[in-house]
C-alpha positions in Angstrom: -24.4 -15.2 14.2 -24.0 -16.3 10.5 -20.5 -16.7 9.0 -19.2 -13.6 6.9 -19.8 -13.9 3.3 -17.8 -11.0 1.9 -14.2 -11.4 1.3 -11.6 -10.0 3.7 -11.2 -6.4 3.3 -7.9 -4.9 4.4 -8.1 -0.8 4.8 -6.2 1.9 5.9 -6.8 5.2 7.5 -4.8 8.3 6.3 -4.7 12.2 6.0 -2.9 14.8 7.8 -1.8 14.4 11.6 -4.7 15.3 13.9 -7.5 14.5 11.3 -8.5 11.9 13.9 -7.5 8.8 12.4 -6.9 6.8 15.5 -10.0 8.2 16.9 -12.0 7.0 14.3 -10.6 3.5 14.4 -11.2 3.5 18.2 -15.0 4.7 17.8 -15.4 2.0 15.1 -14.3 -0.7 17.0 -16.2 0.5 20.3 -19.5 1.0 18.3 -19.4 -2.2 16.2 -18.8 -4.5 19.6 -15.5 -5.5 18.5 -13.3 -4.7 21.6 -12.3 -6.7 24.4 -14.4 -6.7 27.4 -11.5 -5.0 29.5 -11.1 -2.3 27.0 -14.8 -1.6 26.5 -15.1 -1.1 30.1 -12.3 1.2 30.6 -13.9 3.6 27.8 -17.4 3.1 29.5 -15.6 4.1 33.1 -14.1 7.2 31.4 -17.3 8.3 30.0 -19.0 7.7 33.4 -16.6 10.1 35.1 -17.5 12.9 32.8 -14.3 12.8 30.6 -14.6 12.2 26.8 -13.3 8.7 25.7 -10.0 8.4 24.7 -10.5 6.0 21.4 -7.1 7.0 20.0 -5.4 4.8 22.7 -6.8 1.6 21.4 -4.8 1.9 18.5 -1.6 4.1 19.6 0.5 1.1 21.2 3.5 2.8 21.5 4.5 4.7 24.8 5.7 7.7 22.2 2.5 7.9 20.6 0.6 8.0 23.6 2.8 10.9 24.9 2.9 13.0 21.9 -0.6 12.4 20.6 0.6 11.5 17.4 0.5 8.3 15.5 4.5 6.5 14.5 3.8 3.2 13.6 1.3 1.3 11.5 -0.9 -0.4 14.0 -2.9 -3.2 12.6 -6.1 -4.3 14.2 -8.6 -7.0 13.1 -12.3 -7.2 13.6 -15.3 -8.8 11.9 -19.3 -8.4 11.5 -21.7 -10.6 10.6 -21.1 -9.6 7.0 -17.2 -9.3 6.7 -13.8 -9.7 8.3 -11.7 -6.5 8.3 -8.1 -5.9 8.8 -7.5 -2.1 9.7 -3.9 -0.3 9.3 -3.9 2.9 11.2 -1.1 5.0 9.5 0.6 8.1 10.5 -0.5 11.6 9.1 2.5 13.2 10.3 5.2 14.0 7.2 8.1 12.5 8.9 6.4 9.0 9.1 5.1 9.2 5.8 7.0 6.1 4.8 4.9 3.6 7.5 1.8 5.0 5.5 3.1 3.7 2.3 4.0 0.5 4.0 0.3 0.1 5.3 -1.0 1.2 1.8 0.7 -1.0 -0.2 -1.8 -4.1 0.5 -4.8 -2.1 1.2 -8.1 -2.8 -0.8 -9.6 0.6 0.5 -8.4 3.9 2.1 -10.3 6.2 4.6 -8.7 9.4 4.0 -9.8 11.7 7.1 -10.4 15.5 6.4 -10.4 17.7 9.5 -13.4 20.3 8.6 -12.0 23.0 10.9 -8.5 23.0 9.3 -9.7 23.5 5.7 -8.7 27.1 4.7 -11.6 29.1 3.5 -10.2 32.3 3.4 -9.4 32.5 -0.4 -13.2 31.3 -1.1 -12.4 28.0 -2.4 -11.6 25.6 0.4 -7.8 24.8 0.5 -6.6 21.0 1.7 -3.9 20.1 3.8 -0.6 19.2 2.0 -0.7 15.9 3.8 -4.2 14.9 2.5 -3.0 15.8 -1.1 0.5 13.7 -0.6 -1.2 10.7 0.9 -4.1 10.9 -2.1 -1.1 10.8 -4.5 0.8 7.5 -3.0 -2.7 6.0 -2.9 -3.0 7.2 -6.7 0.8 5.8 -7.4 -0.3 2.3 -5.4 -3.7 2.0 -7.4 -5.8 1.4 -4.4 -9.3 0.7 -5.7 -11.7 2.3 -3.4 -11.3 5.7 -1.3 -13.9 6.8 1.4 -13.1 10.6 2.1 -14.4 11.1 5.5 -14.8 14.9 6.3 -14.6 14.8 10.2 -15.1 16.9 13.1 -18.3 18.4 11.6 -20.0 18.7 14.9 -17.5 21.8 15.3 -19.2 23.4 12.4 -22.7 22.8 13.2 -22.8 20.1 10.7 -22.7 23.0 8.1 -23.8 21.2 4.9 -22.6 23.8 2.5 -18.8 23.8 4.0 -19.2 19.8 3.4 -20.0 20.0 -0.2 -17.6 22.7 -0.5 -14.8 20.2 0.8 -16.0 17.3 -1.2 -15.6 19.4 -4.2 -12.0 20.3 -3.4 -11.2 16.8 -3.1 -13.1 15.8 -6.7 -11.0 18.6 -7.9 -7.6 17.1 -6.5 -8.7 13.5 -7.8 -9.1 15.0 -11.0 -5.9 16.7 -11.5 -3.8 13.6 -10.2 -5.7 11.5 -12.2 -7.0 9.3 -9.2 -9.0 6.2 -10.7 -10.5 4.8 -7.6 -14.1 4.5 -6.4 -14.2 7.5 -4.2 -17.2 8.0 -1.6 -17.8 10.7 0.7 -18.8 10.9 4.3 -19.8 13.4 6.9 -18.8 12.3 10.1 -17.9 13.0 13.8 -15.4 10.2 14.8 -15.4 11.4 18.6 -19.5 11.4 18.9 -20.0 8.4 16.4 -22.0 10.7 14.0 -22.3 8.4 10.7 -19.9 5.8 12.0 -21.8 2.8 12.3 -25.3 4.3 12.2 -26.7 7.4 10.2 -26.9 10.2 12.6 -29.7 12.6 12.6 -27.5 15.5 12.7 -26.9 15.0 8.9 -30.4 14.6 7.5 -29.2 15.8 4.3 -26.8 12.7 3.9 -28.3 10.2 2.0 -25.5 7.6 1.7 -24.3 5.1 4.0 -22.6 5.1 7.4 -19.2 4.2 7.5 -19.5 0.2 8.7 -22.4 -0.3 6.2 -20.1 1.0 3.3 -17.0 -0.8 4.7 -19.1 -4.0 4.5 -20.1 -3.1 1.0 -17.1 -2.5 -0.8 -15.9 -4.8 -3.6 -12.5 -6.3 -3.4 -10.6 -6.0 -6.6 -7.5 -8.2 -6.7 -5.5 -7.8 -9.6 -5.9 -11.0 -11.4 -2.5 -12.2 -12.7 -3.6 -15.7 -13.5 -4.0 -14.9 -17.1 -0.2 -13.7 -17.4 2.6 -15.7 -18.5 3.9 -17.5 -15.5 6.6 -15.4 -13.2 8.1 -17.3 -10.2 10.9 -15.6 -8.2 13.2 -17.9 -6.3 13.7 -16.6 -2.5 15.4 -19.7 -1.5 17.4 -22.8 -2.7 16.5 -25.8 -0.5 18.9 -28.7 -0.1 18.3 -31.8 1.7 21.7 -34.0 1.4 24.2 -32.6 -0.7 26.6 -35.9 -0.6 23.5 -38.1 -1.8 23.6 -39.2 -5.2 19.7 -38.5 -5.3 20.4 -34.9 -4.2 17.5 -32.6 -3.7 17.6 -29.2 -4.7 14.3 -27.1 -4.6 13.7 -23.4 -5.4 11.2 -22.0 -3.3 9.2 -18.5 -3.6 5.8 -17.5 -4.5 4.4 -18.0 -8.2 3.5 -13.8 -8.8 1.6 -14.6 -12.0 0.4 -17.0 -14.3 -0.1 -20.9 -14.0 2.4 -23.7 -14.0 1.9 -27.4 -14.1 4.5 -30.2 -14.2 6.3 -30.8 -17.6 6.1 -27.0 -18.3 8.8 -25.8 -20.2 10.2 -22.8 -18.5 13.5 -20.4 -18.7 15.8 -19.3 -16.1 16.6 -15.7 -15.8 18.9 -13.9 -16.2 20.9 -16.9 -17.9 18.2 -17.5 -20.1 18.7 -21.5 -19.9 15.5 -23.7 -20.5 14.6 -26.9 -18.3 11.0 -28.4 -17.6 9.3 -28.6 -14.1 10.0 -31.8 -12.5 7.8 -31.5 -9.4 5.8 -28.9 -7.5 5.3 -28.9 -4.0 2.6 -26.7 -2.0 2.6 -26.5 1.7 0.4 -29.4 2.1 2.4 -31.9 0.0 2.9 -32.6 -3.9 0.7 -31.3 -6.5 0.5 -31.2 -10.3 -0.2 -27.2 -10.9 -0.2 -24.2 -9.2 -1.6 -20.7 -9.6 -0.6 -16.8 -9.0 -0.2 -16.2 -5.2 0.6 -20.1 -4.5 4.0 -20.3 -2.4 5.7 -23.5 -4.0 8.9 -25.4 -4.2 9.8 -26.3 -7.7 12.3 -29.0 -9.0 13.6 -29.1 -12.4 14.5 -31.7 -14.6 18.2 -30.7 -15.3 20.9 -29.3 -13.2 20.8 -25.7 -14.0 22.7 -22.8 -12.0 19.5 -21.0 -10.2 20.6 -18.9 -7.2 18.2 -16.6 -4.8 17.2 -13.5 -6.9 16.9 -15.5 -10.1 13.2 -15.8 -11.8 11.7 -19.3 -13.4 9.2 -17.8 -15.9 7.1 -19.7 -18.4 8.8 -20.3 -21.9 6.2 -18.3 -23.4 6.9 -15.2 -21.1 8.3 -12.4 -23.4 10.1 -10.9 -20.3 13.8 -9.7 -21.2 16.1 -8.7 -18.2 16.8 -4.8 -18.1 19.1 -2.2 -17.0 17.2 1.2 -17.8 14.1 1.9 -16.2 11.7 4.8 -15.1 10.4 4.9 -11.9 8.2 7.1 -9.4 9.8 7.6 -6.3 8.5 8.2 -2.7 11.8 9.6 -1.1 11.8 8.7 2.9 15.2 9.7 4.1 16.0 13.3 5.5 19.3 13.2 3.3 18.0 14.1 0.2 18.5 11.9 -3.0 22.0 12.6 -4.6 22.5 11.8 -8.2 26.2 11.2 -7.3 25.5 8.9 -4.1 25.5 5.0 -4.3 22.5 3.3 -3.7 21.2 -0.3 -3.9 17.7 -1.7 -5.4 16.1 -4.3 -3.7 13.4 -5.8 -5.6 11.7 -9.1 -4.5 14.5 -11.4 -3.3 17.3 -9.8 -5.7 19.6 -7.0 -4.5 22.0 -4.7 -7.1 23.5 -1.5 -7.2 21.9 1.3 -9.1 22.5 4.7 -10.3 19.8 7.4 -10.7 20.8 9.2 -13.7 18.0 12.0 -14.1 15.4 13.3 -11.9 12.6 14.1 -14.8 10.4 16.0 -12.3 9.3 16.5 -8.8 5.6 16.7 -8.0 4.9 19.8 -5.9 2.0 19.0 -3.2 1.1 22.5 -2.9 0.6 23.8 -6.2 -0.2 20.1 -7.8 2.6 20.9 -10.7 5.9 19.5 -11.9 8.8 20.9 -10.7 11.3 20.2 -13.9 15.1 20.3 -13.7 15.0 19.3 -10.1 18.3 18.1 -8.7 17.3 16.2 -5.5 14.6 14.5 -3.8 13.9 15.8 0.0 11.9 14.0 2.8 8.7 12.9 1.7 8.8 14.2 -2.3 7.3 12.1 -4.9 9.0 12.3 -8.0 10.0 10.4 -11.4 13.4 9.2 -11.8 15.7 7.4 -14.6 17.5 4.7 -13.3 20.1 2.3 -14.3 20.8 -0.9 -12.4 24.0 -2.8 -12.3 22.7 -6.2 -13.0 19.8 -6.8 -15.2 16.6 -6.7 -13.6 13.6 -8.9 -14.1 10.7 -6.6 -13.7 7.6 -5.5 -15.1 5.7 -1.8 -14.6 4.1 -1.7 -11.4 0.5 -1.2 -12.9 0.8 -4.8 -14.4 1.9 -6.6 -11.3 2.9 -4.9 -8.1 5.0 -7.8 -7.1 7.4 -7.6 -10.0 7.2 -3.8 -10.4 7.7 -2.3 -6.8 11.4 -1.9 -5.3 12.9 -0.1 -2.2 16.1 1.9 -2.3 19.0 1.6 0.3 21.7 4.1 1.0 24.9 1.8 0.6 26.7 4.0 3.1 24.3 4.4 6.1 22.0 1.0 5.2 18.8 3.1 5.5 15.8 2.5 3.4 15.7 5.9 1.6 12.7 5.6 -1.0 9.8 3.1 -2.0 9.6 2.9 -5.9 7.1 1.8 -8.7 8.5 1.0 -11.9 6.9 3.1 -14.7 8.7 0.6 -17.5 11.8 0.3 -19.2 13.3 2.4 -21.9 10.6 5.0 -21.6 7.7 2.8 -22.6 5.3 3.9 -19.8 3.2 7.3 -19.3 2.5 6.1 -15.7 2.9 9.2 -13.6 1.3 11.7 -11.0 
């Protein structure tokens, strides 16, 4: 077997509850021979006893998931083919666990959105997609997922009706256009339980001219955001000391270079105090280096003693970034207690945590009508909205569309310590038009 040549692909399954996400992943692992011998034998034994194989059990690892028949947590699975390596995140479809779907989608190169063809409402003539399908699509839009596969599942229960399949794909194209989804979208008719169009093209869909799921996944490009060309941005996660009583005391600043390049001798600014220094030494996990690029995990030393703490940033001298306190952001609300404009919250962005005041809810996105609800006073569980906020301390951040590492944050309820929302910065001082 030759070594995989395509880059690693991280993908998730998304959609509404009971659309067949866990079954799809189980069938994909089974048909691609990516299961352990005892797992495959157990499924084969089930089939020999005349029962339908429980493919969902391969990913639903929690006892509560198996008891309730729903996915609660994100289940990660690794497998490979001769052409590519994969990391799968099987994410929950239930509204209560939308926050876990956001976690899985935040690092995905692609998403498979399952649509249960038997649950699409055709009563009004035009098919109506389920709310969670719309919500997950909006989240993928906000996160900038570059590839989306819309897998219309359970078509075997509709006799592989091509007309209903095409009507569903048209309904999704209308949704994608309405929310401004910029991903490359692929459509696929499948039966996850029976394996139609999962690894091989099914004879039940002679009208389908595209690839089966696995070959399609093997062919998808991995479009990483290239931040090498941006001004250098390094967030300090830890200050490393070796011997504080020694005359040649070592003080290193550890973290990851989120954008740009650095080399020894470069002049840098420390934010938020705006002091300047030069890079004295750069250490990578395998030793000292003369330079670093975006994505590298580093320990930096400076040529002068400057007060640098966890949560501060080291940026190149030409980086125009100015710490700001006023932002607009898109929020995905995770908590059962609604967003209250009078309540105190903490904002955690990278290694920095500061108090934040939500000053205004610009609008809430209505998942049913695909419209904006103006003059909203709160965000409820699973709502997606745009807000204006002011941080207690200046924040070194950029718009999420420029760099997710510096544009993403979470909100924490100061009273309960619950993570109540995930946010994506649109811009400072109302500069951006990033929205649903």
